[in-house]
N, CA, C and O atoms as a Tripos MOL2 file, in Angstrom:
@<TRIPOS>MOLECULE
protein
  228   227    57     0     0
PROTEIN
NO_CHARGES

@<TRIPOS>ATOM
      1 N           8.8210   10.7310   30.5540 N.3       1 MET1
      2 CA          8.2820   10.8880   31.8370 C.3       1 MET1
      3 C           7.0560    9.8760   31.9580 C.2       1 MET1
      4 O           6.1550    9.8720   31.1200 O.2       1 MET1
      5 N           7.0770    9.1660   32.8690 N.am      2 LEU2
      6 CA          6.1200    8.2360   33.0710 C.3       2 LEU2
      7 C           4.6320    8.8880   33.5730 C.2       2 LEU2
      8 O           4.6440    9.8530   34.3370 O.2       2 LEU2
      9 N           3.5600    8.4030   33.1770 N.am      3 PRO3
     10 CA          2.2210    8.8310   33.8200 C.3       3 PRO3
     11 C           2.1280    8.7200   35.2610 C.2       3 PRO3
     12 O           2.7330    7.8030   35.8160 O.2       3 PRO3
     13 N           1.5140    9.4580   35.8600 N.am      4 GLN4
     14 CA          1.3970    9.4480   37.4240 C.3       4 GLN4
     15 C           0.1840    8.6960   37.8160 C.2       4 GLN4
     16 O           0.1340    8.0520   38.8650 O.2       4 GLN4
     17 N          -0.7870    8.7770   36.9790 N.am      5 ASP5
     18 CA         -2.0000    8.0380   37.2950 C.3       5 ASP5
     19 C          -1.8310    6.4540   37.1060 C.2       5 ASP5
     20 O          -1.5280    6.0130   35.9970 O.2       5 ASP5
     21 N          -2.0250    5.6240   38.1790 N.am      6 PRO6
     22 CA         -1.6520    4.2650   38.1080 C.3       6 PRO6
     23 C          -2.3360    3.5950   36.8500 C.2       6 PRO6
     24 O          -1.6600    2.8310   36.1620 O.2       6 PRO6
     25 N          -3.5830    3.8400   36.5420 N.am      7 ILE7
     26 CA         -4.2750    3.2770   35.3620 C.3       7 ILE7
     27 C          -3.7100    3.7020   34.1060 C.2       7 ILE7
     28 O          -3.7540    2.8980   33.1750 O.2       7 ILE7
     29 N          -3.1850    4.8350   33.9270 N.am      8 MET8
     30 CA         -2.4310    5.3420   32.7040 C.3       8 MET8
     31 C          -1.3230    4.6440   32.5460 C.2       8 MET8
     32 O          -0.9930    4.0660   31.5110 O.2       8 MET8
     33 N          -0.5890    4.6870   33.7880 N.am      9 LEU9
     34 CA          0.6970    4.0690   33.9370 C.3       9 LEU9
     35 C           0.6330    2.4960   33.4920 C.2       9 LEU9
     36 O           1.5020    2.0200   32.7620 O.2       9 LEU9
     37 N          -0.4050    1.7700   33.9610 N.am     10 LEU10
     38 CA         -0.6730    0.5060   33.4910 C.3      10 LEU10
     39 C          -0.7660    0.2030   31.8320 C.2      10 LEU10
     40 O          -0.1940   -0.6560   31.1620 O.2      10 LEU10
     41 N          -1.6270    1.1540   31.4830 N.am     11 SER11
     42 CA         -1.7820    1.2100   29.9930 C.3      11 SER11
     43 C          -0.4160    1.4300   29.1980 C.2      11 SER11
     44 O          -0.0840    0.6870   28.2740 O.2      11 SER11
     45 N           0.2740    2.4060   29.5910 N.am     12 TYR12
     46 CA          1.4580    2.7570   29.0860 C.3      12 TYR12
     47 C           2.5920    1.6890   29.1730 C.2      12 TYR12
     48 O           3.3510    1.4990   28.2230 O.2      12 TYR12
     49 N           2.6790    1.0250   30.2970 N.am     13 VAL13
     50 CA          3.7230    0.1210   30.4970 C.3      13 VAL13
     51 C           3.2910   -1.2520   29.6630 C.2      13 VAL13
     52 O           4.1700   -1.9190   29.1160 O.2      13 VAL13
     53 N           2.1080   -1.5800   29.6040 N.am     14 ASN14
     54 CA          1.7400   -2.7910   28.8900 C.3      14 ASN14
     55 C           1.7900   -2.5360   27.4010 C.2      14 ASN14
     56 O           2.0930   -3.4420   26.6250 O.2      14 ASN14
     57 N           1.5100   -1.3650   27.0110 N.am     15 THR15
     58 CA          1.7050   -1.2080   25.5200 C.3      15 THR15
     59 C           3.1720   -1.2770   25.2570 C.2      15 THR15
     60 O           3.5930   -1.8870   24.2740 O.2      15 THR15
     61 N           4.0430   -0.6170   26.1770 N.am     16 LYS16
     62 CA          5.6000   -0.8100   25.6440 C.3      16 LYS16
     63 C           5.9380   -2.2500   25.7620 C.2      16 LYS16
     64 O           6.6300   -2.7330   24.8650 O.2      16 LYS16
     65 N           5.5380   -3.0190   26.7610 N.am     17 LEU17
     66 CA          5.9510   -4.3090   26.8680 C.3      17 LEU17
     67 C           5.3370   -5.1900   25.6610 C.2      17 LEU17
     68 O           5.9770   -6.1720   25.2840 O.2      17 LEU17
     69 N           4.3150   -4.9160   25.1510 N.am     18 ARG18
     70 CA          3.6030   -5.5010   23.8820 C.3      18 ARG18
     71 C           4.3660   -5.3060   22.5640 C.2      18 ARG18
     72 O           4.5970   -6.1800   21.7280 O.2      18 ARG18
     73 N           4.7590   -3.8660   22.5150 N.am     19 ASP19
     74 CA          5.4160   -3.3070   21.2060 C.3      19 ASP19
     75 C           6.8070   -3.3680   21.1740 C.2      19 ASP19
     76 O           7.4260   -3.5410   20.1240 O.2      19 ASP19
     77 N           7.3710   -3.2260   22.3400 N.am     20 SER20
     78 CA          8.9530   -3.0010   22.3390 C.3      20 SER20
     79 C           9.7360   -3.6110   23.1280 C.2      20 SER20
     80 O          10.9380   -3.3910   22.9790 O.2      20 SER20
     81 N           9.3320   -4.4870   24.1200 N.am     21 TYR21
     82 CA         10.1180   -4.9540   25.1330 C.3      21 TYR21
     83 C           9.7700   -6.3930   25.2880 C.2      21 TYR21
     84 O           8.5840   -6.7180   25.2290 O.2      21 TYR21
     85 N          10.7510   -7.3360   25.4930 N.am     22 SER22
     86 CA         10.3700   -8.9780   25.7310 C.3      22 SER22
     87 C          10.4430   -9.2750   27.1310 C.2      22 SER22
     88 O          10.3020  -10.4100   27.5860 O.2      22 SER22
     89 N          10.6920   -8.1240   27.8900 N.am     23 SER23
     90 CA         10.6290   -8.3630   29.4320 C.3      23 SER23
     91 C          10.6230   -7.0910   30.3070 C.2      23 SER23
     92 O          11.1860   -6.0750   29.9000 O.2      23 SER23
     93 N          10.0290   -7.1270   31.4410 N.am     24 LEU24
     94 CA          9.8910   -6.0660   32.2740 C.3      24 LEU24
     95 C          11.3310   -5.5470   32.6150 C.2      24 LEU24
     96 O          11.5640   -4.3410   32.5320 O.2      24 LEU24
     97 N          12.1650   -6.3120   32.9440 N.am     25 ASP25
     98 CA         13.8360   -5.8070   33.1250 C.3      25 ASP25
     99 C          14.3120   -5.0840   31.9720 C.2      25 ASP25
    100 O          14.9080   -4.0200   32.1430 O.2      25 ASP25
    101 N          14.0920   -5.5940   30.6920 N.am     26 MET26
    102 CA         14.4030   -4.6960   29.6800 C.3      26 MET26
    103 C          13.8290   -3.3640   29.4830 C.2      26 MET26
    104 O          14.4600   -2.3500   29.1860 O.2      26 MET26
    105 N          12.6280   -3.4630   29.6680 N.am     27 LEU27
    106 CA         11.9020   -2.0740   29.7820 C.3      27 LEU27
    107 C          12.3140   -1.0720   30.6850 C.2      27 LEU27
    108 O          12.4210    0.1250   30.4210 O.2      27 LEU27
    109 N          12.6060   -1.7840   32.0790 N.am     28 CYS28
    110 CA         13.1050   -0.6120   32.9330 C.3      28 CYS28
    111 C          14.5550   -0.2700   32.7140 C.2      28 CYS28
    112 O          14.8990    0.8560   33.0720 O.2      28 CYS28
    113 N          15.3970   -1.0120   32.2180 N.am     29 SER29
    114 CA         16.8220   -0.7240   31.9630 C.3      29 SER29
    115 C          16.7530    0.1970   30.9640 C.2      29 SER29
    116 O          17.3390    1.2640   31.1530 O.2      29 SER29
    117 N          16.0980    0.0020   29.8210 N.am     30 ASP30
    118 CA         16.0690    0.7230   28.7570 C.3      30 ASP30
    119 C          15.5090    2.4080   29.0320 C.2      30 ASP30
    120 O          16.0710    3.3770   28.5220 O.2      30 ASP30
    121 N          14.4830    2.4850   29.8000 N.am     31 LEU31
    122 CA         13.7760    3.5510   30.0660 C.3      31 LEU31
    123 C          14.3830    4.1830   31.4730 C.2      31 LEU31
    124 O          13.9000    5.2330   31.8960 O.2      31 LEU31
    125 N          15.3610    3.5740   32.1260 N.am     32 ASN32
    126 CA         15.8790    3.8510   33.3740 C.3      32 ASN32
    127 C          14.6580    4.1600   34.5460 C.2      32 ASN32
    128 O          14.4790    5.2360   35.1160 O.2      32 ASN32
    129 N          14.0410    3.1620   34.6930 N.am     33 ILE33
    130 CA         12.7640    3.0470   35.5400 C.3      33 ILE33
    131 C          13.3680    1.9390   36.6500 C.2      33 ILE33
    132 O          14.0580    0.9540   36.3850 O.2      33 ILE33
    133 N          12.9570    2.3390   37.8290 N.am     34 ASP34
    134 CA         13.2600    1.4660   39.0790 C.3      34 ASP34
    135 C          12.1540    0.4700   39.0250 C.2      34 ASP34
    136 O          10.9900    0.8100   39.2380 O.2      34 ASP34
    137 N          12.5380   -0.9100   38.7080 N.am     35 ARG35
    138 CA         11.5340   -1.7870   38.5920 C.3      35 ARG35
    139 C          10.6750   -2.1030   39.8630 C.2      35 ARG35
    140 O           9.5300   -2.5410   39.7440 O.2      35 ARG35
    141 N          11.1810   -1.8990   40.9320 N.am     36 GLU36
    142 CA         10.5950   -2.2340   42.3120 C.3      36 GLU36
    143 C           9.5850   -1.1530   42.4590 C.2      36 GLU36
    144 O           8.4760   -1.4130   42.9250 O.2      36 GLU36
    145 N           9.9120    0.0410   42.0860 N.am     37 THR37
    146 CA          8.9430    1.3550   42.2610 C.3      37 THR37
    147 C           7.7830    1.0280   41.3490 C.2      37 THR37
    148 O           6.6260    1.0120   41.7680 O.2      37 THR37
    149 N           8.1110    0.7670   40.0870 N.am     38 LEU38
    150 CA          6.9390    0.3480   39.2350 C.3      38 LEU38
    151 C           6.1230   -0.6360   39.5660 C.2      38 LEU38
    152 O           4.9240   -0.4730   39.3390 O.2      38 LEU38
    153 N           6.5370   -1.7470   40.1110 N.am     39 VAL39
    154 CA          5.8830   -3.0380   40.5640 C.3      39 VAL39
    155 C           4.9710   -2.5670   41.5920 C.2      39 VAL39
    156 O           3.7620   -2.7970   41.5560 O.2      39 VAL39
    157 N           5.6220   -1.8300   42.6200 N.am     40 ARG40
    158 CA          4.8010   -1.2750   43.8580 C.3      40 ARG40
    159 C           3.6000   -0.5510   43.4270 C.2      40 ARG40
    160 O           2.5080   -0.7660   43.9520 O.2      40 ARG40
    161 N           3.8030    0.4450   42.3270 N.am     41 LYS41
    162 CA          2.6680    1.3480   42.0440 C.3      41 LYS41
    163 C           1.5520    0.6500   41.3930 C.2      41 LYS41
    164 O           0.3770    0.9990   41.4980 O.2      41 LYS41
    165 N           1.9910   -0.3850   40.6940 N.am     42 LEU42
    166 CA          0.9460   -1.0060   39.6830 C.3      42 LEU42
    167 C           0.2320   -2.0660   40.9400 C.2      42 LEU42
    168 O          -0.9860   -2.2400   40.9050 O.2      42 LEU42
    169 N           0.8990   -2.6090   41.8100 N.am     43 ASP43
    170 CA          0.2670   -3.6520   42.8560 C.3      43 ASP43
    171 C          -0.5980   -2.7750   43.7040 C.2      43 ASP43
    172 O          -1.4800   -3.3690   44.3230 O.2      43 ASP43
    173 N          -0.5250   -1.5440   43.8480 N.am     44 ALA44
    174 CA         -1.4030   -0.6890   44.5380 C.3      44 ALA44
    175 C          -2.7960   -0.6860   44.0180 C.2      44 ALA44
    176 O          -3.7610   -0.5810   44.7750 O.2      44 ALA44
    177 N          -2.8980   -0.7940   42.7900 N.am     45 VAL45
    178 CA         -4.1780   -0.8200   41.9630 C.3      45 VAL45
    179 C          -4.4880   -2.4680   41.5680 C.2      45 VAL45
    180 O          -5.3470   -2.7770   40.7410 O.2      45 VAL45
    181 N          -3.7320   -3.3610   42.2220 N.am     46 ASN46
    182 CA         -4.0930   -4.7940   42.0110 C.3      46 ASN46
    183 C          -3.6360   -5.3200   40.7290 C.2      46 ASN46
    184 O          -4.3040   -6.1890   40.1680 O.2      46 ASN46
    185 N          -2.5810   -4.8810   40.2270 N.am     47 TYR47
    186 CA         -1.9320   -5.5080   38.9810 C.3      47 TYR47
    187 C          -0.7660   -6.0610   39.4730 C.2      47 TYR47
    188 O          -0.1890   -5.4790   40.3910 O.2      47 TYR47
    189 N          -0.2670   -7.2160   38.9620 N.am     48 THR48
    190 CA          0.9680   -7.8430   39.0910 C.3      48 THR48
    191 C           1.5720   -8.3290   37.6830 C.2      48 THR48
    192 O           0.8510   -8.6960   36.7550 O.2      48 THR48
    193 N           2.7920   -8.2960   37.6330 N.am     49 TYR49
    194 CA          3.5450   -8.6840   36.4500 C.3      49 TYR49
    195 C           3.5780  -10.1740   36.1520 C.2      49 TYR49
    196 O           4.0480  -10.9580   36.9760 O.2      49 TYR49
    197 N           3.1270  -10.5410   35.0810 N.am     50 ASP50
    198 CA          3.1400  -11.8090   34.7000 C.3      50 ASP50
    199 C           4.2510  -12.1900   33.5160 C.2      50 ASP50
    200 O           4.0240  -11.8880   32.3440 O.2      50 ASP50
    201 N           5.3840  -12.8280   33.8900 N.am     51 SER51
    202 CA          6.3670  -12.8760   32.9550 C.3      51 SER51
    203 C           6.0570  -13.7330   31.5850 C.2      51 SER51
    204 O           6.4610  -13.5100   30.4440 O.2      51 SER51
    205 N           5.3020  -14.6690   32.0180 N.am     52 GLN52
    206 CA          4.8650  -15.3790   30.7150 C.3      52 GLN52
    207 C           4.0060  -14.8170   29.6790 C.2      52 GLN52
    208 O           4.0410  -15.1950   28.5080 O.2      52 GLN52
    209 N           3.2660  -13.9470   30.1080 N.am     53 GLN53
    210 CA          2.4890  -13.0030   29.2500 C.3      53 GLN53
    211 C           3.1960  -11.7640   28.7710 C.2      53 GLN53
    212 O           2.9090  -11.1640   27.7350 O.2      53 GLN53
    213 N           4.1200  -11.4440   29.5970 N.am     54 ASN54
    214 CA          4.9550  -10.2160   29.5500 C.3      54 ASN54
    215 C           4.0830   -9.0240   29.5870 C.2      54 ASN54
    216 O           4.2090   -8.1410   28.7390 O.2      54 ASN54
    217 N           3.0870   -8.9480   30.6570 N.am     55 ARG55
    218 CA          2.2260   -7.8780   30.7850 C.3      55 ARG55
    219 C           1.7980   -7.9860   32.3410 C.2      55 ARG55
    220 O           1.8660   -8.9990   33.0370 O.2      55 ARG55
    221 N           1.3300   -6.6690   32.7310 N.am     56 PHE56
    222 CA          0.7790   -6.6550   33.8960 C.3      56 PHE56
    223 C          -0.8490   -7.1740   33.8800 C.2      56 PHE56
    224 O          -1.6650   -6.8040   33.0350 O.2      56 PHE56
    225 N          -1.1100   -8.0200   34.8930 N.am     57 VAL57
    226 CA         -2.6090   -8.4300   34.7410 C.3      57 VAL57
    227 C          -3.1990   -8.3660   36.0530 C.2      57 VAL57
    228 O          -4.3880   -8.6460   36.2100 O.2      57 VAL57
@<TRIPOS>BOND
     1     1     2 1
     2     2     3 1
     3     3     4 2
     4     3     5 am
     5     5     6 1
     6     6     7 1
     7     7     8 2
     8     7     9 am
     9     9    10 1
    10    10    11 1
    11    11    12 2
    12    11    13 am
    13    13    14 1
    14    14    15 1
    15    15    16 2
    16    15    17 am
    17    17    18 1
    18    18    19 1
    19    19    20 2
    20    19    21 am
    21    21    22 1
    22    22    23 1
    23    23    24 2
    24    23    25 am
    25    25    26 1
    26    26    27 1
    27    27    28 2
    28    27    29 am
    29    29    30 1
    30    30    31 1
    31    31    32 2
    32    31    33 am
    33    33    34 1
    34    34    35 1
    35    35    36 2
    36    35    37 am
    37    37    38 1
    38    38    39 1
    39    39    40 2
    40    39    41 am
    41    41    42 1
    42    42    43 1
    43    43    44 2
    44    43    45 am
    45    45    46 1
    46    46    47 1
    47    47    48 2
    48    47    49 am
    49    49    50 1
    50    50    51 1
    51    51    52 2
    52    51    53 am
    53    53    54 1
    54    54    55 1
    55    55    56 2
    56    55    57 am
    57    57    58 1
    58    58    59 1
    59    59    60 2
    60    59    61 am
    61    61    62 1
    62    62    63 1
    63    63    64 2
    64    63    65 am
    65    65    66 1
    66    66    67 1
    67    67    68 2
    68    67    69 am
    69    69    70 1
    70    70    71 1
    71    71    72 2
    72    71    73 am
    73    73    74 1
    74    74    75 1
    75    75    76 2
    76    75    77 am
    77    77    78 1
    78    78    79 1
    79    79    80 2
    80    79    81 am
    81    81    82 1
    82    82    83 1
    83    83    84 2
    84    83    85 am
    85    85    86 1
    86    86    87 1
    87    87    88 2
    88    87    89 am
    89    89    90 1
    90    90    91 1
    91    91    92 2
    92    91    93 am
    93    93    94 1
    94    94    95 1
    95    95    96 2
    96    95    97 am
    97    97    98 1
    98    98    99 1
    99    99   100 2
   100    99   101 am
   101   101   102 1
   102   102   103 1
   103   103   104 2
   104   103   105 am
   105   105   106 1
   106   106   107 1
   107   107   108 2
   108   107   109 am
   109   109   110 1
   110   110   111 1
   111   111   112 2
   112   111   113 am
   113   113   114 1
   114   114   115 1
   115   115   116 2
   116   115   117 am
   117   117   118 1
   118   118   119 1
   119   119   120 2
   120   119   121 am
   121   121   122 1
   122   122   123 1
   123   123   124 2
   124   123   125 am
   125   125   126 1
   126   126   127 1
   127   127   128 2
   128   127   129 am
   129   129   130 1
   130   130   131 1
   131   131   132 2
   132   131   133 am
   133   133   134 1
   134   134   135 1
   135   135   136 2
   136   135   137 am
   137   137   138 1
   138   138   139 1
   139   139   140 2
   140   139   141 am
   141   141   142 1
   142   142   143 1
   143   143   144 2
   144   143   145 am
   145   145   146 1
   146   146   147 1
   147   147   148 2
   148   147   149 am
   149   149   150 1
   150   150   151 1
   151   151   152 2
   152   151   153 am
   153   153   154 1
   154   154   155 1
   155   155   156 2
   156   155   157 am
   157   157   158 1
   158   158   159 1
   159   159   160 2
   160   159   161 am
   161   161   162 1
   162   162   163 1
   163   163   164 2
   164   163   165 am
   165   165   166 1
   166   166   167 1
   167   167   168 2
   168   167   169 am
   169   169   170 1
   170   170   171 1
   171   171   172 2
   172   171   173 am
   173   173   174 1
   174   174   175 1
   175   175   176 2
   176   175   177 am
   177   177   178 1
   178   178   179 1
   179   179   180 2
   180   179   181 am
   181   181   182 1
   182   182   183 1
   183   183   184 2
   184   183   185 am
   185   185   186 1
   186   186   187 1
   187   187   188 2
   188   187   189 am
   189   189   190 1
   190   190   191 1
   191   191   192 2
   192   191   193 am
   193   193   194 1
   194   194   195 1
   195   195   196 2
   196   195   197 am
   197   197   198 1
   198   198   199 1
   199   199   200 2
   200   199   201 am
   201   201   202 1
   202   202   203 1
   203   203   204 2
   204   203   205 am
   205   205   206 1
   206   206   207 1
   207   207   208 2
   208   207   209 am
   209   209   210 1
   210   210   211 1
   211   211   212 2
   212   211   213 am
   213   213   214 1
   214   214   215 1
   215   215   216 2
   216   215   217 am
   217   217   218 1
   218   218   219 1
   219   219   220 2
   220   219   221 am
   221   221   222 1
   222   222   223 1
   223   223   224 2
   224   223   225 am
   225   225   226 1
   226   226   227 1
   227   227   228 2
@<TRIPOS>SUBSTRUCTURE
     1 MET1         2 RESIDUE 1 A MET
     2 LEU2         6 RESIDUE 1 A LEU
     3 PRO3        10 RESIDUE 1 A PRO
     4 GLN4        14 RESIDUE 1 A GLN
     5 ASP5        18 RESIDUE 1 A ASP
     6 PRO6        22 RESIDUE 1 A PRO
     7 ILE7        26 RESIDUE 1 A ILE
     8 MET8        30 RESIDUE 1 A MET
     9 LEU9        34 RESIDUE 1 A LEU
    10 LEU10       38 RESIDUE 1 A LEU
    11 SER11       42 RESIDUE 1 A SER
    12 TYR12       46 RESIDUE 1 A TYR
    13 VAL13       50 RESIDUE 1 A VAL
    14 ASN14       54 RESIDUE 1 A ASN
    15 THR15       58 RESIDUE 1 A THR
    16 LYS16       62 RESIDUE 1 A LYS
    17 LEU17       66 RESIDUE 1 A LEU
    18 ARG18       70 RESIDUE 1 A ARG
    19 ASP19       74 RESIDUE 1 A ASP
    20 SER20       78 RESIDUE 1 A SER
    21 TYR21       82 RESIDUE 1 A TYR
    22 SER22       86 RESIDUE 1 A SER
    23 SER23       90 RESIDUE 1 A SER
    24 LEU24       94 RESIDUE 1 A LEU
    25 ASP25       98 RESIDUE 1 A ASP
    26 MET26      102 RESIDUE 1 A MET
    27 LEU27      106 RESIDUE 1 A LEU
    28 CYS28      110 RESIDUE 1 A CYS
    29 SER29      114 RESIDUE 1 A SER
    30 ASP30      118 RESIDUE 1 A ASP
    31 LEU31      122 RESIDUE 1 A LEU
    32 ASN32      126 RESIDUE 1 A ASN
    33 ILE33      130 RESIDUE 1 A ILE
    34 ASP34      134 RESIDUE 1 A ASP
    35 ARG35      138 RESIDUE 1 A ARG
    36 GLU36      142 RESIDUE 1 A GLU
    37 THR37      146 RESIDUE 1 A THR
    38 LEU38      150 RESIDUE 1 A LEU
    39 VAL39      154 RESIDUE 1 A VAL
    40 ARG40      158 RESIDUE 1 A ARG
    41 LYS41      162 RESIDUE 1 A LYS
    42 LEU42      166 RESIDUE 1 A LEU
    43 ASP43      170 RESIDUE 1 A ASP
    44 ALA44      174 RESIDUE 1 A ALA
    45 VAL45      178 RESIDUE 1 A VAL
    46 ASN46      182 RESIDUE 1 A ASN
    47 TYR47      186 RESIDUE 1 A TYR
    48 THR48      190 RESIDUE 1 A THR
    49 TYR49      194 RESIDUE 1 A TYR
    50 ASP50      198 RESIDUE 1 A ASP
    51 SER51      202 RESIDUE 1 A SER
    52 GLN52      206 RESIDUE 1 A GLN
    53 GLN53      210 RESIDUE 1 A GLN
    54 ASN54      214 RESIDUE 1 A ASN
    55 ARG55      218 RESIDUE 1 A ARG
    56 PHE56      222 RESIDUE 1 A PHE
    57 VAL57      226 RESIDUE 1 A VAL
């Protein structure tokens, strides 16, 4: 289960991206997460995915 708080979600996702996944698509596929929903939730707190850095910034 993903954290509901957007800042906790940000920390969780960025940690997973750093430690276990080489892309957001791989993370979403493996964890069965809807990519667009995740991106919208983090965009709501002004974070966007940077594919070159492989993290939300």
